[in-house]
C-alpha positions as CSV (number, residue, x, y, z in Angstrom):
1,X,26.6,21.2,33.1
2,X,23.5,21.3,35.3
3,X,23.6,18.7,38.0
4,X,20.7,17.6,40.1
5,X,21.5,16.3,43.6
6,X,19.7,13.4,45.1
7,X,17.9,15.7,47.5
8,X,16.6,17.7,44.6
9,X,15.2,14.6,42.9
10,X,13.4,13.8,46.1
11,X,12.0,17.4,46.2
12,X,10.9,17.0,42.6
13,X,9.1,13.8,43.5
14,X,7.3,15.5,46.4
15,X,6.2,18.3,44.1
16,X,4.9,15.8,41.5
17,X,3.1,13.8,44.2
18,X,1.5,16.9,45.6
19,X,0.3,17.9,42.1
20,X,-1.2,14.5,41.6
21,X,-2.8,14.6,45.0
22,X,-4.4,18.0,44.2
23,X,-5.6,16.8,40.8
24,X,-7.1,13.6,42.5
25,X,-8.9,15.8,45.1
26,X,-10.7,17.6,42.2
27,X,-11.3,14.4,40.4
28,X,-13.0,12.9,43.4
29,X,-15.0,16.1,44.1
30,X,-16.3,15.9,40.5
31,X,-16.9,12.2,40.0
32,X,-17.6,11.0,43.5
33,X,-19.4,14.1,45.0
34,X,-21.5,12.1,47.5
35,X,-18.4,10.4,49.0
36,X,-16.4,13.7,48.9
37,X,-19.1,15.5,50.8
38,X,-19.4,12.6,53.3
39,X,-15.7,12.2,53.9
40,X,-14.4,15.8,53.6
41,X,-11.1,16.9,52.0
42,X,-8.8,15.9,54.8
43,X,-10.0,12.3,54.7
44,X,-10.0,12.3,50.9
45,X,-6.3,13.3,50.9
46,X,-5.6,10.5,53.3
47,X,-7.3,8.0,51.0
48,X,-5.3,9.3,48.0
49,X,-2.0,8.9,49.9
50,X,-3.0,5.4,51.0
51,X,-4.1,4.5,47.5
52,X,-0.8,5.6,45.9
53,X,1.1,3.2,48.2
54,X,-1.3,0.3,47.6
55,X,-1.3,0.9,43.8
56,X,2.5,0.9,43.7
57,X,2.6,-2.3,45.7
58,X,0.7,-3.9,42.8
59,X,3.0,-2.4,40.2
60,X,0.7,0.5,39.2
61,X,2.9,3.6,38.9
62,X,1.6,5.8,36.0
63,X,-0.9,8.5,37.0
64,X,-3.8,7.0,35.0
65,X,-3.3,3.6,36.6
66,X,-3.0,5.0,40.1
67,X,-6.0,7.3,39.4
68,X,-8.1,4.3,38.4
69,X,-6.9,2.2,41.4
70,X,-8.0,4.9,43.8
71,X,-11.4,5.1,42.0
72,X,-11.7,1.3,42.7
73,X,-10.9,1.9,46.4
74,X,-13.8,4.4,46.6
75,X,-16.1,2.0,44.8
76,X,-15.2,-1.2,46.7
77,X,-13.3,-0.2,49.9
78,X,-9.7,0.7,50.2
79,X,-8.6,-2.9,50.9
80,X,-10.6,-4.4,48.1
81,X,-7.5,-6.3,46.9
82,X,-7.6,-8.6,49.9
83,X,-11.4,-8.7,50.5
84,X,-12.7,-12.3,50.7
85,X,-16.0,-11.0,49.2
86,X,-14.1,-10.1,46.0
87,X,-11.9,-13.0,45.1
88,X,-11.9,-11.9,41.4
89,X,-10.0,-8.8,42.4
90,X,-7.1,-10.8,43.9
91,X,-7.1,-13.1,40.9
92,X,-6.8,-10.3,38.4
93,X,-4.0,-8.7,40.5
94,X,-2.3,-12.1,40.8
95,X,-2.2,-12.5,37.0
96,X,0.7,-10.0,36.8
97,X,2.6,-11.7,39.6
98,X,2.3,-15.1,37.8
99,X,3.6,-13.5,34.6
100,X,6.6,-12.0,36.4
101,X,7.7,-15.4,37.6
102,X,8.1,-16.6,34.0
103,X,11.6,-16.1,32.5
104,X,12.1,-15.2,28.9
105,X,13.0,-18.8,28.1
106,X,9.8,-20.0,29.6
107,X,7.7,-17.5,27.6
108,X,6.5,-18.7,24.2
109,X,6.3,-16.6,21.0
110,X,2.8,-17.7,20.4
111,X,1.3,-16.0,23.5
112,X,-1.8,-14.2,22.5
113,X,-1.9,-10.4,22.5
114,X,-4.9,-10.5,24.9
115,X,-2.8,-12.5,27.5
116,X,0.1,-10.0,27.2
117,X,-2.3,-7.1,27.8
118,X,-3.5,-8.6,31.0
119,X,0.1,-8.9,32.2
120,X,0.7,-5.2,31.7
121,X,-0.4,-2.9,34.6
122,X,-2.8,-0.9,32.4
123,X,-4.4,-4.1,31.2
124,X,-4.9,-5.3,34.8
125,X,-6.3,-2.1,36.1
126,X,-8.8,-1.7,33.3
127,X,-9.9,-5.3,33.7
128,X,-10.3,-4.7,37.4
129,X,-12.4,-1.6,36.7
130,X,-14.6,-3.3,34.1
131,X,-15.2,-6.2,36.5
132,X,-16.0,-3.8,39.4
133,X,-18.5,-1.9,37.4
134,X,-20.3,-5.1,36.3
135,X,-20.3,-6.3,40.0
136,X,-21.6,-3.0,41.3
137,X,-24.4,-2.8,38.7
138,X,-25.5,-6.2,39.9
139,X,-25.5,-5.6,43.6
140,X,-26.6,-1.9,43.7
141,X,-29.4,-2.1,41.0
142,X,-30.0,0.0,37.9
143,X,-31.0,3.1,40.0
144,X,-29.0,2.2,43.1
145,X,-32.3,0.9,44.6
146,X,-30.7,-2.3,46.1
147,X,-28.0,-0.2,47.8
148,X,-30.6,2.3,49.2
149,X,-32.7,-0.6,50.5
150,X,-29.7,-2.2,52.1
151,X,-28.8,1.0,53.9
152,X,-32.4,1.4,55.1
153,X,-32.5,-2.2,56.3
154,X,-29.2,-1.9,58.2
155,X,-30.6,1.2,60.0
156,X,-33.7,-0.8,61.0
157,X,-31.8,-3.7,62.6
158,X,-31.5,-3.8,66.4
159,X,-28.2,-5.4,67.2
160,X,-29.2,-5.2,70.9
161,X,-31.4,-8.2,70.3
162,X,-28.3,-10.3,69.7
163,X,-26.9,-12.0,72.8
164,X,-23.6,-11.0,74.3
165,X,-22.5,-14.6,74.5
166,X,-20.8,-16.5,71.6
167,X,-23.2,-18.9,69.9
168,X,-22.3,-22.0,68.0
169,X,-24.8,-21.0,65.4
170,X,-23.1,-17.6,64.7
171,X,-22.4,-18.4,61.1
172,X,-26.1,-19.1,60.2
173,X,-27.2,-16.1,62.3
174,X,-24.9,-13.9,60.4
175,X,-25.8,-15.2,56.9
176,X,-29.5,-14.8,57.7
177,X,-28.8,-11.2,58.7
178,X,-26.7,-10.5,55.6
179,X,-29.5,-11.9,53.4
180,X,-32.0,-9.8,55.1
181,X,-30.0,-6.6,54.7
182,X,-28.7,-7.0,51.1
183,X,-30.1,-10.1,49.4
184,X,-28.9,-9.0,46.0
185,X,-25.3,-8.7,47.1
186,X,-25.4,-12.1,48.9
187,X,-26.6,-13.7,45.7
188,X,-23.8,-12.2,43.7
189,X,-21.0,-12.8,46.2
190,X,-22.1,-16.4,46.7
191,X,-22.4,-18.6,49.8
192,X,-18.7,-19.8,49.8
193,X,-17.4,-16.2,49.8
194,X,-19.9,-15.2,52.5
195,X,-18.7,-18.0,54.7
196,X,-15.0,-17.0,54.2
197,X,-16.0,-13.4,55.1
198,X,-17.7,-14.6,58.3
199,X,-14.7,-16.6,59.3
200,X,-12.4,-13.7,58.6
201,X,-14.7,-11.4,60.5
202,X,-14.5,-13.5,63.6
203,X,-10.7,-13.6,63.4
204,X,-10.4,-9.9,62.8
205,X,-12.8,-9.0,65.6
206,X,-10.7,-11.0,68.1
207,X,-7.8,-8.7,67.4
208,X,-9.7,-6.0,69.1
209,X,-11.0,-8.3,71.9
210,X,-14.4,-8.4,70.3
211,X,-15.6,-11.9,71.1
212,X,-19.4,-11.7,71.8
213,X,-22.0,-12.8,69.3
214,X,-23.3,-9.2,69.1
215,X,-19.9,-7.8,68.5
216,X,-18.7,-10.3,66.0
217,X,-21.9,-10.2,64.0
218,X,-21.9,-6.4,63.9
219,X,-18.2,-6.4,63.0
220,X,-18.9,-8.8,60.1
221,X,-21.9,-6.9,58.9
222,X,-19.8,-3.8,58.7
223,X,-17.2,-5.7,56.7
224,X,-20.0,-6.8,54.3
225,X,-21.3,-3.2,54.0
226,X,-18.0,-1.2,53.9
227,X,-15.3,-3.8,52.8
228,X,-13.5,-6.4,54.9
229,X,-10.7,-3.9,55.8
230,X,-13.0,-1.2,57.1
231,X,-11.2,-1.1,60.4
232,X,-8.0,0.2,58.7
233,X,-9.7,2.0,55.8
234,X,-8.8,5.7,55.7
235,X,-12.3,6.3,54.4
236,X,-13.7,5.3,57.8
237,X,-11.5,6.9,60.5
238,X,-14.4,6.6,63.0
239,X,-14.2,2.8,62.7
240,X,-10.5,2.6,63.5
241,X,-10.7,5.0,66.4
242,X,-13.7,3.0,67.9
243,X,-12.3,-0.5,67.7
244,X,-8.9,0.6,68.9
245,X,-10.3,2.7,71.8
246,X,-8.5,1.3,74.8
247,X,-10.2,3.7,77.2
248,X,-13.5,1.8,76.6
249,X,-12.8,-1.5,78.4
250,X,-16.3,-2.7,78.3
251,X,-16.9,-4.6,75.0
252,X,-20.7,-3.9,75.0
253,X,-20.0,-0.2,75.3
254,X,-17.5,-0.3,72.4
255,X,-19.9,-2.3,70.2
256,X,-22.7,0.3,71.0
257,X,-20.4,3.1,70.0
258,X,-19.3,1.3,66.8
259,X,-23.0,0.8,65.9
260,X,-24.0,4.4,66.5
261,X,-21.1,5.8,64.5
262,X,-21.8,3.3,61.6
263,X,-25.5,4.3,61.6
264,X,-24.6,8.0,61.6
265,X,-22.1,7.5,58.7
266,X,-24.4,5.3,56.6
267,X,-27.4,7.7,57.2
268,X,-25.3,10.5,55.8
269,X,-24.3,8.3,52.9
270,X,-27.9,7.5,52.3
271,X,-28.9,11.2,52.3
272,X,-26.0,12.0,49.9
273,X,-26.9,9.1,47.6
């Protein structure tokens, strides 16, 4: 009788994962050509690997589910599941966790089919995707005109005009700037979520010793544009390398580098779009 050792199972798993990764690379090349061209294959593969781990953490293990989850990362940012701008994403993902806590005795026979479908991974990922498409249609515009205008507006802003000292009015300053850059997204996200994003931005920036008004505002604007976890998102390796650059002790210099790299990336994104 043929016996497969544990090591062989592990090797089979690696082969299957490699096949999935290769198929996802081609999928992204076909369906997300602008992002593929802007990121390059090496970064795309890093995104896929990161996506597999995050999808599995939420209980998505079949290839179609993981595929769709990675698509959502490309659409919303790799850490969309914890983004304060997208509370609906966390709520949909939490629906499964809540269902898991129920025992069979606590479950009733008259639960609707619709509720059961939401509890299943395929139901949740499809619901996430449908909600994401509706959200993106509203913030980007029918022909992506809102998105293009936002990228143009960001490129025109001079962050050097912001002071290098922390202001008590930093929340209002940031909200005004966000509304100037992307008013359609601000309206959809809502004031409460924007305030949560700004608070989270200030806390996250401090982890990298970014404490000035100029630095915190820029950091928060990039969270708004790229997703709240842009600093650890494999789609934006330039961001992580800049905020973590210990060789650049001067905060102002680090902020300047972050801004220049962001402009270069978003300009390329604008050209590809």
